N, C-alpha and C positions, 0 to 999 in steps of 0.2 A: 338825339336831336328832337326837341318837342315841336310837333307840327300842328297841334290842335289842342285847345283847352276848352272844357265845357263844365258848367256847374252841374253837380250831382245831387247835392243836398246843401243844408245850411253850413256844412263844414267841409265837405268833400268835393273833389272834382274828378272828372274823366280826363285823363291825360293820354293823348296819342303820340307815340313815338315813331321816329324813323331811324333805324339802326343799320349798320353795315352787316351785321351778322344774322339779323333776324327779320330784317324788313320792317313792315308797319306793325306795331303792337299797341293795342288799347289797354289802358290800365285804369284802375281806381285808385285815387290818392286820398286815403282817409285822413281828415284833419288838415288838408292842404290850404283851406281858406281861413284857418285860424291865424292870428296875428303872430302867435308863437307856435306855429305848426312844426311837424316833424321834418320838414324838407328844407329849411333854412333859406327860404326864398329862392330856391333853385328852379322852381317850375314858372318859367317865363317862356313865351313864344320864341322859338328858334334857339333857345339856350341849349348848349351841348352839356350833357351831365353824364357822370358815371352812376349807374343805377343798379339796385337789386330788385328783382321782380320775382313774385311768387306766381308761377304759371298754374293756370287752372286746367284740369283735365276735362271739364264740362264746357258748355258754351258760355259760361259767365266771364265776366271781365278778369283779366289777371290783376293781381294786387301789387302796387308799388309800395315797397317797404323802406327803401333809401334812395336818396338822390343827392349827389354831391356835384355842385356846379363846377364845371371846367371852363366854359366860355360863354359869354353873352353875344347876341348879335347887337352890334352898336355902330350904326352908320354915323358919319360925321354930323355934327350939330347943324340943323337947318336943312339937311338933305332928305326931304320928305319922300321923294321919288325913290330913293335908295331903300328907305324904311319900308314903304309899301311894296317895293320889289321884293324884298324879303318875305313879306307876308304872302305874296303871290306865289313864291316858290314853295312855301308851306302848304297852301291851298291846293296847288297842283300834286304834290306828293301825296296828300291826304285823299284827293279825289281820284287819282289814276293808279295808285299802287294797291295791290291786294295785301290783306294781312298775312303775315308769316311767309312772305315771299321775298327773300333776300335779293338785293341788287347792290353789291358792294361798290360798283363803279359808279352807280347812280348817287349813292351816299357821298362818294368823294366829289362828285360833280356838283352837288347841292352845297357842300362846304366850300368848294372853290368859287361858286356863284355868289354866296353870301360874303365871302372874303373880299371879292372884287367889288361888290355893292357897298361894303363897309368903307372900302378905300376910295370910293367916289368914281368908280368906272362908269362908262356909258350903260345907262339903265336899258335902253332899247336893245342894244347889241347883246348885253349880258343875258337878259331874259330871253331873247331870241335863241341864243345858243343853248341855254338851259332847256328851253321848250323842246328843241330838236333832239337834244340828248336824251331827255326823259322819254319823248315819243319813240325813239329807237330802242330804248331799254324795255319798254312795256310792250312793244311790238305793233305799234301804230304809226311808225314813220312813213311818210310818203316815199315813193320811188322818184328820185330826182336824177337817176342815172341813166335809165333807158326808158324808151317810149312804151307806155302801157298798152298801146295798140298793136304796134309792129315788132316791138322787142329791140329795136335799134338803139345803139348808145346815142344819148342826147348830149350835144355840145353846148357850151356857154358862149358860143359865137353867134347864136341866132336866137330869135324870141320863140318861145314855146308856149304851149297851153297847159293849164292845170285844172283838174276837177277832183273834188273831194271824194265823190262817190266811186271814181275810178281808182283812186289811190295813189295818183301820181301825175306825171307830166306826159305831154303829146308833143312828138317831134313836129317841126313846121309843115311836114307833108300830110300827117294825120290830123293835126289841129283844124284843117280846112275841110275835112272830109265828113263831118257830122255836126252834131248840135253845138251851139256856142259854148265856149269854155273860157275861163279867166286867162288872159294873156299875161305872160311874164317876160320881161325884157331880158336880153342876154346879160346886162349888168347885174340885174337881181339874181340870175342863175349863178353868176360868179360869186356874189356874195354868199348864196346858199351853199356852194361848194366849199368856201372857206369855213363857214359856220359848222359844217358837218365833217370836215376833215379831222380824223382821229388824231388826238394829241397835239394839235395845232392851236396856237393862241394868236396868230397873225391877225385874226379877225378884230382884236382889240384895237388895232390902229386904223381901222376903217372909218371913213367919214361918208355916210350914205347921202345920196341925193333924195329930194322929196319924192321922186317917182320910186326909187328902190325902197324907201321906207313904206311908202303906200302899198307896193306890191308884196313886200315881205309880210307886212301885217295882214294884207288881204289873203294870204295863204294861211298863216298860223292861228289868228284868232278865229275865223270861221271853222277850222279844223278842230280846235279845242272846244268850241261851243257844240260841235257835232258830236264829239266824243263823250262830253259831259252831259249833254242834254240841256245845258243851260249856260249862260254867260258867266264865266268866272267872277265872283263878287268883287274881288280886289282890283279888277281891270278898271273900274270907274275912277280909281285914284292914280292911275298910271298913264304916262304919255304914250300909249301904244295904240 
């Protein structure tokens, strides 16, 4: 899956891939910018391709020698949010994944998210689900199950607190005991539980309230900004 394209010279491009077997791989595609190049117009952002790559033993870029297009990312006409949602998926994969670090489950999750976005699924819910899946895969998922202060299980029947620097939530008793923290309603905790439930897709039928949307994005967007050290560029085009 193509997750980044960058010009390299007048005729070549650097193409960054995300694959199930090898993780993130950066390659140089010589002649890719020519009208009649060697890759048959396969190199498009989020295109899924069958490729042949010459791996370099040194620190130089691997060389892309063949690319056969299998599938393009094609949201329905006029659905710009879905299109930019796909670009956001690519940006996060490129920014948060290390080279040559395979994550087969994450690859499948990315393909699923792109498929749902292409079909017109709710952009907010789909991207929130993918963000949480990605964070869990790369080891940065917040702890939503137990209080990070006392270790007791946290229920979605009561409001809790959340703090990025602490890495998770605080139960009602601990949230009152120290510095101010972002409050999360019981309803939003129930949404988070559905979004993080392994193998579940019931979250696709959710209809969020304005408060749940605000609280959900109040967790995920600042957390990603903290991890990246910047605001994701594609966010400006999304209703998040």
